[in-house]
C-alpha positions in Angstrom: 0.0 0.0 0.0 1.6 3.2 -1.2 1.2 6.7 0.3 -1.6 7.7 -2.0 -3.5 4.5 -1.2 -3.3 5.3 2.5 -4.5 8.8 1.9 -7.4 7.4 -0.2 -8.2 5.0 2.6 -8.5 8.0 5.0 -10.6 10.0 2.6 -12.9 7.0 2.0 -13.7 7.1 5.7 -15.0 10.6 5.4 -12.0 12.7 6.3 -11.6 16.0 4.4 -7.9 15.7 3.9 -5.0 13.4 4.9 -1.2 13.2 4.7 1.8 11.5 6.2 4.7 12.9 8.2 7.8 11.4 9.6 7.7 10.6 13.3 10.4 12.8 14.7 11.1 15.2 17.5 9.4 18.6 17.4 11.3 21.4 15.8 9.7 23.7 18.4 10.7 21.9 21.6 12.5 24.9 23.0 9.5 27.2 22.4 7.1 24.8 24.1 9.5 24.4 27.1 9.8 28.2 27.4 6.0 28.6 27.1 5.5 26.1 29.9 8.2 27.7 32.1 6.4 31.0 31.8 3.2 29.4 33.0 1.3 30.4 29.8 -0.6 27.1 30.0 -2.6 28.5 33.0 -4.3 25.8 34.9 -3.8 23.1 32.2 -1.4 21.1 34.5 -1.7 18.2 32.1 0.4 20.0 29.6 3.3 19.9 32.0 3.1 16.1 32.2 4.6 13.8 29.6 6.4 16.7 27.9 9.0 14.2 26.5 6.1 12.3 24.9 4.5 15.4 23.6 7.7 16.5 21.9 8.5 13.2 20.3 5.9 10.6 19.1 8.5 7.9 19.4 8.1 8.2 23.1 4.3 7.8 22.7 4.7 4.6 20.6 7.9 2.6 20.8 9.4 2.3 17.4 7.1 4.9 15.8 8.3 5.9 12.3 5.3 7.7 10.8 2.3 9.9 11.7 -0.8 9.7 9.5 -2.6 13.0 9.8 -6.3 13.6 9.0 -8.6 16.6 9.2 -12.4 17.2 9.4 -13.9 20.5 8.3 -16.6 22.3 10.3 -18.5 25.6 10.3 -18.0 28.5 7.9 -18.1 32.2 8.3 -21.9 32.5 8.1 -23.1 33.5 11.6 -26.8 33.7 12.5 -28.0 36.7 14.4 -27.6 36.2 18.2 -30.9 35.9 20.0 -31.5 38.5 22.7 -30.2 37.4 26.1 -28.1 34.6 24.6 -24.4 33.8 24.8 -22.3 32.4 21.9 -20.8 28.9 21.4 -17.6 28.3 19.5 -18.4 26.7 16.1 -16.5 23.5 16.7 -18.8 22.7 19.7 -22.1 23.3 18.0 -22.5 19.8 16.6 -21.6 16.3 17.7 -18.6 15.7 19.9 -15.6 15.6 17.5 -13.7 13.2 19.7 -16.3 10.5 19.2 -17.0 11.4 15.5 -13.3 11.2 14.6 -12.1 8.4 16.9 -14.5 5.8 15.4 -13.3 6.4 11.9 -9.7 6.5 13.0 -10.0 3.1 14.6 -11.6 1.8 11.3 -8.6 3.1 9.3 -6.2 1.5 11.8 -8.0 -1.8 11.4 -7.7 -1.6 7.6 -4.0 -0.7 7.8 -3.3 -3.6 10.2 -4.5 -5.9 7.6 -1.9 -4.5 5.2 0.9 -4.2 7.8 0.3 -7.1 10.2 3.7 -6.7 11.8 3.2 -3.0 12.7 1.3 -1.1 15.3 -1.2 1.7 14.6 -2.5 4.0 17.4 -5.3 6.5 16.7 -5.2 9.9 18.5 -7.8 12.7 18.8 -6.2 15.4 20.9 -6.5 13.4 24.1 -3.1 11.9 23.6 0.1 14.0 24.2 0.8 14.7 20.5 1.5 18.0 18.7 -1.1 17.4 16.0 -0.8 20.7 14.3 2.9 20.5 13.7 2.6 17.0 12.2 -0.4 18.0 10.1 1.7 20.9 8.8 4.6 18.6 8.1 2.2 16.3 6.3 1.0 19.1 4.0 -2.5 19.6 5.4 -1.9 23.3 5.9 0.4 25.9 7.5 0.3 27.2 11.1 -0.8 30.9 11.3 0.0 33.5 13.8 -3.0 32.5 15.9 -1.3 29.1 16.1 -4.1 27.3 14.2 -3.6 25.2 11.1 -4.7 27.0 7.9 -5.7 25.1 4.8 -4.6 27.2 1.9 -7.5 28.8 0.1 -10.1 27.2 2.5 -9.4 28.3 6.0 -8.8 27.2 9.6 -12.1 25.6 10.5 -10.4 22.3 11.0 -10.4 19.4 13.5 -7.3 17.2 13.5 -6.7 13.6 14.2 -3.6 11.3 13.8 -2.5 7.8 13.7 1.0 7.1 15.1 2.5 3.9 13.6 5.6 1.8 13.5 5.1 1.4 9.7 7.7 3.2 7.7 5.6 5.2 5.2 6.7 7.7 2.6 5.9 11.2 3.8 3.7 13.5 1.7 6.0 16.4 0.7 4.2 19.7 0.3 5.9 23.1 0.6 4.0 25.3 3.1 4.7 29.0 2.9 4.0 31.5 5.7 0.2 32.0 5.5 0.2 35.3 7.3 2.9 37.6 5.9 2.5 41.0 7.5 -1.1 40.4 8.5 -1.9 40.9 12.2 -5.7 40.8 12.2 -6.0 38.0 14.7 -3.6 39.7 17.1 -5.3 43.1 16.7 -8.8 41.6 17.1 -8.2 39.4 20.2 -10.4 40.9 22.9 -8.0 40.1 25.7 -4.6 40.6 23.9 -3.8 36.9 24.3 -2.1 36.4 20.9 1.5 37.2 19.9 2.9 36.0 16.6 2.7 32.1 16.6 2.0 32.1 20.4 -1.1 32.3 22.6 -1.0 33.1 26.3 -3.7 30.7 27.6 -4.1 32.7 30.7 -5.8 35.5 28.7 -7.4 33.4 25.9 -11.2 33.3 26.1 -11.4 29.8 24.8 -9.1 28.7 27.7 -10.9 30.8 30.3 -14.4 29.5 29.4 -13.4 25.8 28.8 -10.3 24.9 30.7 -10.0 27.4 33.6 -11.7 26.0 36.6 -11.3 28.8 39.1 -12.3 32.4 39.2 -11.6 34.5 36.2 -9.9 37.9 36.8 -12.3 40.7 36.6 -9.9 42.5 34.3 -10.9 40.0 31.6 -14.7 40.2 32.1 -15.4 42.7 29.4 -13.1 40.8 26.9 -15.2 37.7 27.4 -18.1 39.6 25.7 -20.9 37.2 24.9 -18.9 34.0 24.7 -20.3 31.3 26.9 -18.1 28.5 25.6 -15.0 29.1 23.5 -14.2 31.9 21.2 -13.9 32.3 17.4 -12.7 35.9 17.1 -9.2 35.2 15.7 -10.7 32.8 13.1 -13.6 35.1 12.1 -11.2 38.0 11.2 -8.6 35.8 9.4 -8.5 36.6 5.7 -8.2 32.8 4.9 -11.7 32.3 6.4 -13.5 34.9 4.4 -15.9 33.5 1.7 -14.3 32.3 -1.5 -15.5 30.0 -4.3 -13.0 27.3 -3.3 -13.8 27.6 0.4 -17.5 27.5 -0.3 -17.1 24.3 -2.4 -15.1 22.6 0.3 -17.3 19.8 1.9 -18.1 20.0 5.6 -18.7 17.0 7.8 -22.4 16.8 8.6 -21.7 15.6 12.1 -20.7 19.1 13.0 -23.9 20.7 11.7 -25.0 23.1 14.4 -27.5 21.7 16.9 -27.4 25.1 18.5 -25.4 28.2 18.0 -26.1 29.9 21.4 -27.6 29.3 24.8 -30.1 31.4 26.8 -28.0 33.0 29.6 -30.9 33.0 32.1 -31.4 29.3 31.6 -27.7 28.5 32.0 -27.7 30.5 35.3 -30.5 28.2 36.5 -29.0 24.9 35.4 -28.4 22.0 37.8 -26.1 19.1 37.1 -28.9 17.0 35.5 -29.8 19.8 33.1 -26.1 20.3 32.1 -25.7 16.6 31.4 -28.9 16.7 29.3 -27.8 19.7 27.3 -24.3 18.4 26.6 -25.1 14.7 26.1 -23.6 14.4 22.6 -21.5 17.6 22.7 -17.8 18.3 23.4 -19.1 21.1 25.6 -19.3 18.5 28.4 -15.7 19.5 29.1 -17.0 22.5 31.0 -18.4 21.6 34.4 -21.6 23.1 35.8 -19.9 25.7 38.0 -17.8 26.8 35.1 -20.8 27.2 32.7 -22.7 29.2 35.3 -19.6 31.3 36.0 -19.3 32.0 32.3 -23.1 32.9 32.2 -22.7 35.3 35.1 -19.9 37.2 33.2 -21.9 37.2 30.0 -24.9 38.5 31.9 -22.8 41.4 33.2 -21.6 42.2 29.8 -25.2 42.2 28.4 -26.3 44.5 31.2 -23.6 47.0 30.2 -25.4 47.5 27.0 -29.1 47.2 27.9 -31.3 47.0 31.0 -32.7 43.6 31.6 -34.5 43.3 35.0 -34.4 39.5 34.9 -30.7 39.3 34.5 -30.1 41.9 37.2 -32.3 40.1 39.7 -30.7 36.8 38.8 -27.2 38.2 39.4 -28.2 39.7 42.7 -29.8 36.5 43.9 -26.7 34.5 42.9 -24.4 37.0 44.6 -26.3 36.7 47.9 -27.6 33.1 48.0 -25.8 30.7 45.6 -24.2 27.6 47.1 -21.4 27.5 44.5 -18.6 29.8 45.8 -17.1 30.1 42.3 -20.4 31.3 40.8 -21.3 33.5 43.8 -17.9 35.3 43.9 -18.1 35.9 40.2 -21.5 37.4 40.5 -20.3 39.7 43.3 -17.4 40.8 41.2 -19.6 41.5 38.2 -22.1 43.5 40.2 -19.2 45.5 41.7 -18.1 46.4 38.2 -21.6 47.4 37.2 -21.8 49.7 40.3 
């Protein structure tokens, strides 16, 4: 089975693109180590574990020689009007949980390849394994990494979800020259509401996606206004990227139906009133389950405060005052107190 046959196998399982990279140590190991030393991972303590594995897939799988990279495409630039009193959801999380959607097909590809390479090992990964998927995807020719640190598929954009198969099989890499996709453009850096982005680096401690999805404690009040109306995640850097603006080629690029939006936003009042049962019900098939109940209600409190900055809503104000005085969750209560303090 040659390189093109392996790519065709991946495409036949519904992936939008595929390529092969050599399993080797990251060329950016010093940058990652410095980033971690500066604490820019925030509360993501798991990033400090298994750094040696993260930097070299041969430590993830003994004898690894190749990394098969795949990508799914999701949402486009079209954005429906936000309903009054609602908070936004990042596009990747509006449909089915990408972990489940991709993992099943990756396992099927692994089964097929084991039949062709019975002496070799194939391990599928969907961002839960310590692997620098974007670097390998770039090496495999799937795109180039932009200043916002996301992979950009030339002429189509960065609305991509990545997966990989690490294998002991020695496969011929796909060789594609990837030029700098950004040049002098700084739109993502200029548009970031919390100034989290520097060229090819993101300070997670300021990133809205990190703050609303991974950060489990109180969010600094200095960042409240920057959160805006984002309840879960953030797409600002991708929305302003020139590569994501409508083009004929981008419009013709097929999207995976599994990521078709089941919702684009959530009612802030309803989220403030959620209990654990309701959170589980709402996130049953969604990757949004990553955020715990207290985190989602904390996010909703901040969004409620930002909505109140622009228009009077008696329901939201009463809800915040009630939470600030009575709520059992200290995280949510303290956030409400801080929001009301800012509102005066």
